[in-house]
C-alpha positions, -999 to +999 in steps of 0.1 A: +460-292-550+496-292-536+512-325-545+537-340-520+562-353-532+568-348-568+603-364-562+587-398-560+571-392-594+604-382-609+623-412-594+597-435-609+598-420-644+636-421-644+633-459-640+603-461-664+608-434-690+575-441-707+557-431-674+571-395-676+546-379-698+515-393-682+528-386-647+536-350-657+501-346-671+486-360-638+507-337-618+498-306-639+460-314-636+463-319-599+482-288-593+456-268-614+426-280-594+412-277-558+391-307-551+367-306-520+353-342-523+360-375-541+330-368-564+347-338-578+379-357-584+360-385-603+347-358-627+383-355-639+396-390-632+366-414-637+388-445-634+403-434-601+395-458-572+389-450-536+406-474-512+393-457-480+411-438-453+416-410-480+436-432-503+430-431-540+445-451-569+450-436-603+456-456-634+485-440-653+497-445-688+468-467-701+467-487-669+504-497-672+512-479-639+494-472-606+497-441-585+486-444-549+480-412-530+464-399-499+440-371-506+436-345-479+407-325-494+404-304-463+441-292-466+442-291-504+471-316-504+479-349-521+505-371-506+522-396-531+525-430-513+533-454-542+542-451-578+544-486-593+539-508-623+507-528-626+525-559-615+540-542-585+507-529-575+492-564-575+520-576-552+515-547-529+477-555-527+484-592-521+506-583-492+482-558-478+507-530-481+483-505-495 
């Protein structure tokens, strides 16, 4: 899968250094795969949650962080929408911003 944009991941791990290793691992796994359907994704990421409209939430770093992406299985692309702490995710969800 082609991940757009790695820059958001990097910006987040510069603010939260403990997130760097798990985000790099997620990125490496995504780049090495080609998922055609959410069921295939769940085989590698069983804790991933589907929000609808192609949006998927990954628990990163033992659920300390959340990564919200839009999966375009047909194009082989992953668009990074939000990289946030668990608390920030809760605020976004309450505001309906996901």
